[in-house]
PyMOL Python script that loads the backbone (N, CA, C, O; Angstrom):
from pymol import cmd

cmd.read_pdbstr("""\
ATOM      1  N   MET A   1     -13.692 -70.465   9.224  1.00  0.00           N
ATOM      2  CA  MET A   1     -14.240 -70.925  10.478  1.00  0.00           C
ATOM      3  C   MET A   1     -13.763 -70.057  11.638  1.00  0.00           C
ATOM      4  O   MET A   1     -14.484 -69.872  12.619  1.00  0.00           O
ATOM      5  N   LYS A   2     -12.554 -69.530  11.524  1.00  0.00           N
ATOM      6  CA  LYS A   2     -12.006 -68.708  12.605  1.00  0.00           C
ATOM      7  C   LYS A   2     -12.880 -67.487  12.863  1.00  0.00           C
ATOM      8  O   LYS A   2     -13.141 -67.150  14.018  1.00  0.00           O
ATOM      9  N   ARG A   3     -13.334 -66.821  11.809  1.00  0.00           N
ATOM     10  CA  ARG A   3     -14.170 -65.628  11.985  1.00  0.00           C
ATOM     11  C   ARG A   3     -15.533 -65.996  12.577  1.00  0.00           C
ATOM     12  O   ARG A   3     -16.111 -65.223  13.340  1.00  0.00           O
ATOM     13  N   GLY A   4     -16.033 -67.156  12.230  1.00  0.00           N
ATOM     14  CA  GLY A   4     -17.280 -67.634  12.815  1.00  0.00           C
ATOM     15  C   GLY A   4     -17.132 -67.853  14.314  1.00  0.00           C
ATOM     16  O   GLY A   4     -18.018 -67.495  15.089  1.00  0.00           O
ATOM     17  N   GLN A   5     -16.014 -68.441  14.720  1.00  0.00           N
ATOM     18  CA  GLN A   5     -15.727 -68.651  16.143  1.00  0.00           C
ATOM     19  C   GLN A   5     -15.595 -67.314  16.862  1.00  0.00           C
ATOM     20  O   GLN A   5     -16.085 -67.162  17.981  1.00  0.00           O
ATOM     21  N   GLU A   6     -14.938 -66.344  16.230  1.00  0.00           N
ATOM     22  CA  GLU A   6     -14.748 -65.032  16.844  1.00  0.00           C
ATOM     23  C   GLU A   6     -16.073 -64.326  17.096  1.00  0.00           C
ATOM     24  O   GLU A   6     -16.277 -63.776  18.178  1.00  0.00           O
ATOM     25  N   ILE A   7     -16.979 -64.330  16.117  1.00  0.00           N
ATOM     26  CA  ILE A   7     -18.236 -63.615  16.345  1.00  0.00           C
ATOM     27  C   ILE A   7     -19.126 -64.349  17.347  1.00  0.00           C
ATOM     28  O   ILE A   7     -19.922 -63.720  18.044  1.00  0.00           O
ATOM     29  N   LEU A   8     -18.999 -65.654  17.422  1.00  0.00           N
ATOM     30  CA  LEU A   8     -19.734 -66.406  18.442  1.00  0.00           C
ATOM     31  C   LEU A   8     -19.217 -66.047  19.831  1.00  0.00           C
ATOM     32  O   LEU A   8     -20.009 -65.865  20.755  1.00  0.00           O
ATOM     33  N   GLN A   9     -17.906 -65.943  19.988  1.00  0.00           N
ATOM     34  CA  GLN A   9     -17.308 -65.583  21.273  1.00  0.00           C
ATOM     35  C   GLN A   9     -17.639 -64.142  21.668  1.00  0.00           C
ATOM     36  O   GLN A   9     -17.727 -63.829  22.855  1.00  0.00           O
ATOM     37  N   LYS A  10     -17.822 -63.271  20.685  1.00  0.00           N
ATOM     38  CA  LYS A  10     -18.125 -61.867  20.971  1.00  0.00           C
ATOM     39  C   LYS A  10     -19.597 -61.637  21.290  1.00  0.00           C
ATOM     40  O   LYS A  10     -19.991 -60.515  21.609  1.00  0.00           O
ATOM     41  N   GLY A  11     -20.403 -62.671  21.209  1.00  0.00           N
ATOM     42  CA  GLY A  11     -21.784 -62.548  21.650  1.00  0.00           C
ATOM     43  C   GLY A  11     -22.840 -62.550  20.567  1.00  0.00           C
ATOM     44  O   GLY A  11     -23.948 -62.062  20.790  1.00  0.00           O
ATOM     45  N   ALA A  12     -22.527 -63.082  19.408  1.00  0.00           N
ATOM     46  CA  ALA A  12     -23.548 -63.190  18.364  1.00  0.00           C
ATOM     47  C   ALA A  12     -24.709 -64.022  18.881  1.00  0.00           C
ATOM     48  O   ALA A  12     -24.509 -65.026  19.565  1.00  0.00           O
ATOM     49  N   THR A  13     -25.909 -63.604  18.555  1.00  0.00           N
ATOM     50  CA  THR A  13     -27.107 -64.322  18.971  1.00  0.00           C
ATOM     51  C   THR A  13     -27.690 -65.059  17.780  1.00  0.00           C
ATOM     52  O   THR A  13     -27.968 -64.457  16.743  1.00  0.00           O
ATOM     53  N   ILE A  14     -27.871 -66.349  17.929  1.00  0.00           N
ATOM     54  CA  ILE A  14     -28.460 -67.178  16.886  1.00  0.00           C
ATOM     55  C   ILE A  14     -29.848 -67.596  17.343  1.00  0.00           C
ATOM     56  O   ILE A  14     -30.027 -68.082  18.460  1.00  0.00           O
ATOM     57  N   THR A  15     -30.826 -67.402  16.470  1.00  0.00           N
ATOM     58  CA  THR A  15     -32.202 -67.768  16.775  1.00  0.00           C
ATOM     59  C   THR A  15     -32.695 -68.748  15.726  1.00  0.00           C
ATOM     60  O   THR A  15     -32.651 -68.464  14.529  1.00  0.00           O
ATOM     61  N   LYS A  16     -33.166 -69.902  16.180  1.00  0.00           N
ATOM     62  CA  LYS A  16     -33.730 -70.882  15.256  1.00  0.00           C
ATOM     63  C   LYS A  16     -35.175 -70.486  14.974  1.00  0.00           C
ATOM     64  O   LYS A  16     -35.988 -70.399  15.894  1.00  0.00           O
ATOM     65  N   ILE A  17     -35.490 -70.250  13.720  1.00  0.00           N
ATOM     66  CA  ILE A  17     -36.839 -69.852  13.320  1.00  0.00           C
ATOM     67  C   ILE A  17     -37.691 -71.090  13.031  1.00  0.00           C
ATOM     68  O   ILE A  17     -38.821 -71.205  13.506  1.00  0.00           O
ATOM     69  N   ASP A  18     -37.137 -72.001  12.255  1.00  0.00           N
ATOM     70  CA  ASP A  18     -37.782 -73.282  11.972  1.00  0.00           C
ATOM     71  C   ASP A  18     -36.686 -74.289  11.612  1.00  0.00           C
ATOM     72  O   ASP A  18     -35.509 -74.030  11.860  1.00  0.00           O
ATOM     73  N   ASN A  19     -37.053 -75.415  11.041  1.00  0.00           N
ATOM     74  CA  ASN A  19     -36.057 -76.466  10.759  1.00  0.00           C
ATOM     75  C   ASN A  19     -35.030 -76.088   9.708  1.00  0.00           C
ATOM     76  O   ASN A  19     -33.993 -76.743   9.604  1.00  0.00           O
ATOM     77  N   THR A  20     -35.289 -75.049   8.925  1.00  0.00           N
ATOM     78  CA  THR A  20     -34.360 -74.684   7.851  1.00  0.00           C
ATOM     79  C   THR A  20     -33.903 -73.231   7.910  1.00  0.00           C
ATOM     80  O   THR A  20     -33.130 -72.803   7.053  1.00  0.00           O
ATOM     81  N   THR A  21     -34.357 -72.464   8.894  1.00  0.00           N
ATOM     82  CA  THR A  21     -34.068 -71.030   8.934  1.00  0.00           C
ATOM     83  C   THR A  21     -33.551 -70.604  10.299  1.00  0.00           C
ATOM     84  O   THR A  21     -34.099 -70.976  11.337  1.00  0.00           O
ATOM     85  N   TYR A  22     -32.473 -69.809  10.272  1.00  0.00           N
ATOM     86  CA  TYR A  22     -31.880 -69.247  11.484  1.00  0.00           C
ATOM     87  C   TYR A  22     -31.630 -67.763  11.257  1.00  0.00           C
ATOM     88  O   TYR A  22     -31.374 -67.338  10.130  1.00  0.00           O
ATOM     89  N   ASN A  23     -31.702 -66.989  12.308  1.00  0.00           N
ATOM     90  CA  ASN A  23     -31.307 -65.588  12.267  1.00  0.00           C
ATOM     91  C   ASN A  23     -30.079 -65.401  13.138  1.00  0.00           C
ATOM     92  O   ASN A  23     -29.946 -66.030  14.188  1.00  0.00           O
ATOM     93  N   ILE A  24     -29.180 -64.530  12.694  1.00  0.00           N
ATOM     94  CA  ILE A  24     -27.995 -64.195  13.473  1.00  0.00           C
ATOM     95  C   ILE A  24     -27.803 -62.688  13.402  1.00  0.00           C
ATOM     96  O   ILE A  24     -27.883 -62.091  12.328  1.00  0.00           O
ATOM     97  N   ASN A  25     -27.550 -62.083  14.550  1.00  0.00           N
ATOM     98  CA  ASN A  25     -27.381 -60.634  14.582  1.00  0.00           C
ATOM     99  C   ASN A  25     -25.976 -60.232  14.162  1.00  0.00           C
ATOM    100  O   ASN A  25     -25.009 -60.954  14.405  1.00  0.00           O
ATOM    101  N   SER A  26     -25.882 -59.080  13.535  1.00  0.00           N
ATOM    102  CA  SER A  26     -24.594 -58.514  13.177  1.00  0.00           C
ATOM    103  C   SER A  26     -24.016 -57.834  14.414  1.00  0.00           C
ATOM    104  O   SER A  26     -24.747 -57.196  15.172  1.00  0.00           O
ATOM    105  N   LEU A  27     -22.731 -57.965  14.616  1.00  0.00           N
ATOM    106  CA  LEU A  27     -22.086 -57.302  15.750  1.00  0.00           C
ATOM    107  C   LEU A  27     -21.604 -55.909  15.383  1.00  0.00           C
ATOM    108  O   LEU A  27     -21.169 -55.162  16.259  1.00  0.00           O
ATOM    109  N   THR A  28     -21.671 -55.540  14.107  1.00  0.00           N
ATOM    110  CA  THR A  28     -21.165 -54.232  13.670  1.00  0.00           C
ATOM    111  C   THR A  28     -22.266 -53.283  13.204  1.00  0.00           C
ATOM    112  O   THR A  28     -22.001 -52.111  12.937  1.00  0.00           O
ATOM    113  N   SER A  29     -23.490 -53.776  13.105  1.00  0.00           N
ATOM    114  CA  SER A  29     -24.612 -52.922  12.713  1.00  0.00           C
ATOM    115  C   SER A  29     -25.874 -53.453  13.375  1.00  0.00           C
ATOM    116  O   SER A  29     -25.823 -54.414  14.143  1.00  0.00           O
ATOM    117  N   ASN A  30     -26.988 -52.837  13.080  1.00  0.00           N
ATOM    118  CA  ASN A  30     -28.264 -53.297  13.640  1.00  0.00           C
ATOM    119  C   ASN A  30     -28.928 -54.355  12.765  1.00  0.00           C
ATOM    120  O   ASN A  30     -30.113 -54.643  12.929  1.00  0.00           O
ATOM    121  N   SER A  31     -28.187 -54.921  11.859  1.00  0.00           N
ATOM    122  CA  SER A  31     -28.735 -55.896  10.914  1.00  0.00           C
ATOM    123  C   SER A  31     -28.909 -57.267  11.555  1.00  0.00           C
ATOM    124  O   SER A  31     -28.197 -57.642  12.486  1.00  0.00           O
ATOM    125  N   ILE A  32     -29.869 -57.988  11.031  1.00  0.00           N
ATOM    126  CA  ILE A  32     -30.056 -59.395  11.375  1.00  0.00           C
ATOM    127  C   ILE A  32     -30.025 -60.153  10.064  1.00  0.00           C
ATOM    128  O   ILE A  32     -30.781 -59.848   9.142  1.00  0.00           O
ATOM    129  N   TYR A  33     -29.146 -61.145   9.982  1.00  0.00           N
ATOM    130  CA  TYR A  33     -28.999 -61.915   8.750  1.00  0.00           C
ATOM    131  C   TYR A  33     -29.733 -63.237   8.875  1.00  0.00           C
ATOM    132  O   TYR A  33     -29.727 -63.872   9.930  1.00  0.00           O
ATOM    133  N   GLU A  34     -30.356 -63.636   7.797  1.00  0.00           N
ATOM    134  CA  GLU A  34     -31.104 -64.886   7.761  1.00  0.00           C
ATOM    135  C   GLU A  34     -30.282 -65.934   7.039  1.00  0.00           C
ATOM    136  O   GLU A  34     -29.764 -65.695   5.948  1.00  0.00           O
ATOM    137  N   ILE A  35     -30.169 -67.087   7.652  1.00  0.00           N
ATOM    138  CA  ILE A  35     -29.469 -68.219   7.050  1.00  0.00           C
ATOM    139  C   ILE A  35     -30.501 -69.304   6.798  1.00  0.00           C
ATOM    140  O   ILE A  35     -31.225 -69.716   7.705  1.00  0.00           O
ATOM    141  N   ASN A  36     -30.558 -69.762   5.554  1.00  0.00           N
ATOM    142  CA  ASN A  36     -31.514 -70.797   5.166  1.00  0.00           C
ATOM    143  C   ASN A  36     -30.774 -72.020   4.653  1.00  0.00           C
ATOM    144  O   ASN A  36     -29.728 -71.914   4.011  1.00  0.00           O
ATOM    145  N   ASN A  37     -31.331 -73.168   4.946  1.00  0.00           N
ATOM    146  CA  ASN A  37     -30.817 -74.414   4.399  1.00  0.00           C
ATOM    147  C   ASN A  37     -31.692 -74.754   3.198  1.00  0.00           C
ATOM    148  O   ASN A  37     -32.807 -75.254   3.348  1.00  0.00           O
ATOM    149  N   LEU A  38     -31.168 -74.475   2.001  1.00  0.00           N
ATOM    150  CA  LEU A  38     -31.902 -74.727   0.770  1.00  0.00           C
ATOM    151  C   LEU A  38     -31.295 -75.927   0.062  1.00  0.00           C
ATOM    152  O   LEU A  38     -30.191 -75.856  -0.479  1.00  0.00           O
ATOM    153  N   GLU A  39     -32.029 -77.024   0.073  1.00  0.00           N
ATOM    154  CA  GLU A  39     -31.572 -78.257  -0.571  1.00  0.00           C
ATOM    155  C   GLU A  39     -30.172 -78.646  -0.103  1.00  0.00           C
ATOM    156  O   GLU A  39     -29.296 -78.943  -0.915  1.00  0.00           O
ATOM    157  N   ASN A  40     -29.973 -78.642   1.203  1.00  0.00           N
ATOM    158  CA  ASN A  40     -28.706 -79.010   1.847  1.00  0.00           C
ATOM    159  C   ASN A  40     -27.560 -78.061   1.519  1.00  0.00           C
ATOM    160  O   ASN A  40     -26.398 -78.465   1.552  1.00  0.00           O
ATOM    161  N   ARG A  41     -27.867 -76.816   1.208  1.00  0.00           N
ATOM    162  CA  ARG A  41     -26.854 -75.782   0.992  1.00  0.00           C
ATOM    163  C   ARG A  41     -27.253 -74.576   1.830  1.00  0.00           C
ATOM    164  O   ARG A  41     -28.365 -74.064   1.703  1.00  0.00           O
ATOM    165  N   LEU A  42     -26.344 -74.127   2.684  1.00  0.00           N
ATOM    166  CA  LEU A  42     -26.624 -72.974   3.521  1.00  0.00           C
ATOM    167  C   LEU A  42     -26.437 -71.684   2.725  1.00  0.00           C
ATOM    168  O   LEU A  42     -25.438 -71.507   2.027  1.00  0.00           O
ATOM    169  N   VAL A  43     -27.418 -70.786   2.844  1.00  0.00           N
ATOM    170  CA  VAL A  43     -27.427 -69.518   2.128  1.00  0.00           C
ATOM    171  C   VAL A  43     -27.664 -68.420   3.146  1.00  0.00           C
ATOM    172  O   VAL A  43     -28.584 -68.515   3.958  1.00  0.00           O
ATOM    173  N   CYS A  44     -26.837 -67.368   3.113  1.00  0.00           N
ATOM    174  CA  CYS A  44     -26.939 -66.266   4.069  1.00  0.00           C
ATOM    175  C   CYS A  44     -27.351 -64.988   3.348  1.00  0.00           C
ATOM    176  O   CYS A  44     -27.020 -64.794   2.179  1.00  0.00           O
ATOM    177  N   SER A  45     -28.068 -64.124   4.043  1.00  0.00           N
ATOM    178  CA  SER A  45     -28.511 -62.860   3.460  1.00  0.00           C
ATOM    179  C   SER A  45     -27.498 -61.733   3.642  1.00  0.00           C
ATOM    180  O   SER A  45     -27.782 -60.596   3.262  1.00  0.00           O
ATOM    181  N   CYS A  46     -26.331 -62.013   4.208  1.00  0.00           N
ATOM    182  CA  CYS A  46     -25.326 -60.966   4.430  1.00  0.00           C
ATOM    183  C   CYS A  46     -24.704 -60.505   3.109  1.00  0.00           C
ATOM    184  O   CYS A  46     -24.705 -61.253   2.131  1.00  0.00           O
ATOM    185  N   PRO A  47     -24.174 -59.276   3.074  1.00  0.00           N
ATOM    186  CA  PRO A  47     -23.562 -58.764   1.844  1.00  0.00           C
ATOM    187  C   PRO A  47     -22.397 -59.612   1.326  1.00  0.00           C
ATOM    188  O   PRO A  47     -22.248 -59.764   0.113  1.00  0.00           O
ATOM    189  N   ASP A  48     -21.581 -60.161   2.205  1.00  0.00           N
ATOM    190  CA  ASP A  48     -20.469 -61.011   1.754  1.00  0.00           C
ATOM    191  C   ASP A  48     -20.977 -62.177   0.914  1.00  0.00           C
ATOM    192  O   ASP A  48     -20.460 -62.459  -0.167  1.00  0.00           O
ATOM    193  N   PHE A  49     -21.982 -62.837   1.427  1.00  0.00           N
ATOM    194  CA  PHE A  49     -22.510 -64.008   0.727  1.00  0.00           C
ATOM    195  C   PHE A  49     -23.254 -63.601  -0.537  1.00  0.00           C
ATOM    196  O   PHE A  49     -23.109 -64.241  -1.578  1.00  0.00           O
ATOM    197  N   GLN A  50     -24.049 -62.541  -0.451  1.00  0.00           N
ATOM    198  CA  GLN A  50     -24.888 -62.142  -1.576  1.00  0.00           C
ATOM    199  C   GLN A  50     -24.118 -61.495  -2.723  1.00  0.00           C
ATOM    200  O   GLN A  50     -24.382 -61.791  -3.888  1.00  0.00           O
ATOM    201  N   TYR A  51     -23.174 -60.619  -2.408  1.00  0.00           N
ATOM    202  CA  TYR A  51     -22.524 -59.830  -3.450  1.00  0.00           C
ATOM    203  C   TYR A  51     -21.117 -60.303  -3.804  1.00  0.00           C
ATOM    204  O   TYR A  51     -20.690 -60.187  -4.953  1.00  0.00           O
ATOM    205  N   ARG A  52     -20.409 -60.826  -2.833  1.00  0.00           N
ATOM    206  CA  ARG A  52     -19.056 -61.318  -3.110  1.00  0.00           C
ATOM    207  C   ARG A  52     -19.065 -62.795  -3.460  1.00  0.00           C
ATOM    208  O   ARG A  52     -18.054 -63.350  -3.891  1.00  0.00           O
ATOM    209  N   GLU A  53     -20.209 -63.421  -3.272  1.00  0.00           N
ATOM    210  CA  GLU A  53     -20.424 -64.819  -3.618  1.00  0.00           C
ATOM    211  C   GLU A  53     -19.423 -65.761  -2.967  1.00  0.00           C
ATOM    212  O   GLU A  53     -18.933 -66.694  -3.603  1.00  0.00           O
ATOM    213  N   VAL A  54     -19.123 -65.513  -1.693  1.00  0.00           N
ATOM    214  CA  VAL A  54     -18.259 -66.418  -0.939  1.00  0.00           C
ATOM    215  C   VAL A  54     -19.027 -67.705  -0.656  1.00  0.00           C
ATOM    216  O   VAL A  54     -20.252 -67.679  -0.537  1.00  0.00           O
ATOM    217  N   GLU A  55     -18.346 -68.795  -0.551  1.00  0.00           N
ATOM    218  CA  GLU A  55     -18.982 -70.079  -0.256  1.00  0.00           C
ATOM    219  C   GLU A  55     -19.372 -70.201   1.210  1.00  0.00           C
ATOM    220  O   GLU A  55     -20.405 -70.780   1.546  1.00  0.00           O
ATOM    221  N   LEU A  56     -18.525 -69.642   2.082  1.00  0.00           N
ATOM    222  CA  LEU A  56     -18.735 -69.784   3.519  1.00  0.00           C
ATOM    223  C   LEU A  56     -18.490 -68.428   4.189  1.00  0.00           C
ATOM    224  O   LEU A  56     -17.345 -68.048   4.433  1.00  0.00           O
ATOM    225  N   CYS A  57     -19.561 -67.711   4.480  1.00  0.00           N
ATOM    226  CA  CYS A  57     -19.406 -66.438   5.192  1.00  0.00           C
ATOM    227  C   CYS A  57     -19.244 -66.710   6.689  1.00  0.00           C
ATOM    228  O   CYS A  57     -19.462 -67.830   7.150  1.00  0.00           O
ATOM    229  N   LYS A  58     -18.864 -65.687   7.432  1.00  0.00           N
ATOM    230  CA  LYS A  58     -18.632 -65.857   8.868  1.00  0.00           C
ATOM    231  C   LYS A  58     -19.916 -66.213   9.616  1.00  0.00           C
ATOM    232  O   LYS A  58     -19.857 -66.841  10.673  1.00  0.00           O
ATOM    233  N   HIS A  59     -21.061 -65.824   9.089  1.00  0.00           N
ATOM    234  CA  HIS A  59     -22.328 -66.135   9.757  1.00  0.00           C
ATOM    235  C   HIS A  59     -22.672 -67.621   9.625  1.00  0.00           C
ATOM    236  O   HIS A  59     -23.133 -68.249  10.579  1.00  0.00           O
ATOM    237  N   ILE A  60     -22.442 -68.170   8.434  1.00  0.00           N
ATOM    238  CA  ILE A  60     -22.656 -69.611   8.240  1.00  0.00           C
ATOM    239  C   ILE A  60     -21.656 -70.396   9.081  1.00  0.00           C
ATOM    240  O   ILE A  60     -22.016 -71.403   9.690  1.00  0.00           O
ATOM    241  N   ALA A  61     -20.408 -69.947   9.118  1.00  0.00           N
ATOM    242  CA  ALA A  61     -19.394 -70.619   9.946  1.00  0.00           C
ATOM    243  C   ALA A  61     -19.803 -70.585  11.415  1.00  0.00           C
ATOM    244  O   ALA A  61     -19.643 -71.574  12.131  1.00  0.00           O
ATOM    245  N   CYS A  62     -20.323 -69.462  11.857  1.00  0.00           N
ATOM    246  CA  CYS A  62     -20.778 -69.318  13.242  1.00  0.00           C
ATOM    247  C   CYS A  62     -21.908 -70.306  13.534  1.00  0.00           C
ATOM    248  O   CYS A  62     -21.910 -70.959  14.577  1.00  0.00           O
ATOM    249  N   LEU A  63     -22.857 -70.413  12.623  1.00  0.00           N
ATOM    250  CA  LEU A  63     -23.969 -71.339  12.794  1.00  0.00           C
ATOM    251  C   LEU A  63     -23.466 -72.779  12.845  1.00  0.00           C
ATOM    252  O   LEU A  63     -23.941 -73.567  13.663  1.00  0.00           O
ATOM    253  N   GLN A  64     -22.526 -73.130  11.999  1.00  0.00           N
ATOM    254  CA  GLN A  64     -22.000 -74.495  11.978  1.00  0.00           C
ATOM    255  C   GLN A  64     -21.292 -74.839  13.288  1.00  0.00           C
ATOM    256  O   GLN A  64     -21.376 -75.974  13.758  1.00  0.00           O
ATOM    257  N   ILE A  65     -20.605 -73.877  13.872  1.00  0.00           N
ATOM    258  CA  ILE A  65     -19.917 -74.098  15.151  1.00  0.00           C
ATOM    259  C   ILE A  65     -20.935 -74.211  16.291  1.00  0.00           C
ATOM    260  O   ILE A  65     -20.792 -75.041  17.189  1.00  0.00           O
ATOM    261  N   TRP A  66     -21.946 -73.376  16.237  1.00  0.00           N
ATOM    262  CA  TRP A  66     -22.981 -73.343  17.258  1.00  0.00           C
ATOM    263  C   TRP A  66     -23.671 -74.674  17.369  1.00  0.00           C
ATOM    264  O   TRP A  66     -24.578 -74.832  18.186  1.00  0.00           O
TER     265      TRP A  66
END
""", "prot")
cmd.dss("prot")
cmd.show_as("cartoon", "prot")
cmd.util.cbc("prot")
cmd.orient("prot")
C-alpha cells in the first residue's frame, strides 16, 4: 500500500473507463496500465502483476487508496 500512496502523491492519473475498468499512467515510462475488476478480483496489466504474479501491485494499491 505504501508504494500505491507514493505514486498517487507523485501525480499518477487514474481514469475511470467504466464500472469495472480503470487506467493509470506509469510515472517511469509512457505506459498506461489497465486495471480490471474481474469477478471481484482486481487485475492489472503491469509487468509486476503479469509476470511476477504479485497479488497486489502498486497500481492496484493506488486505485484502492484513490
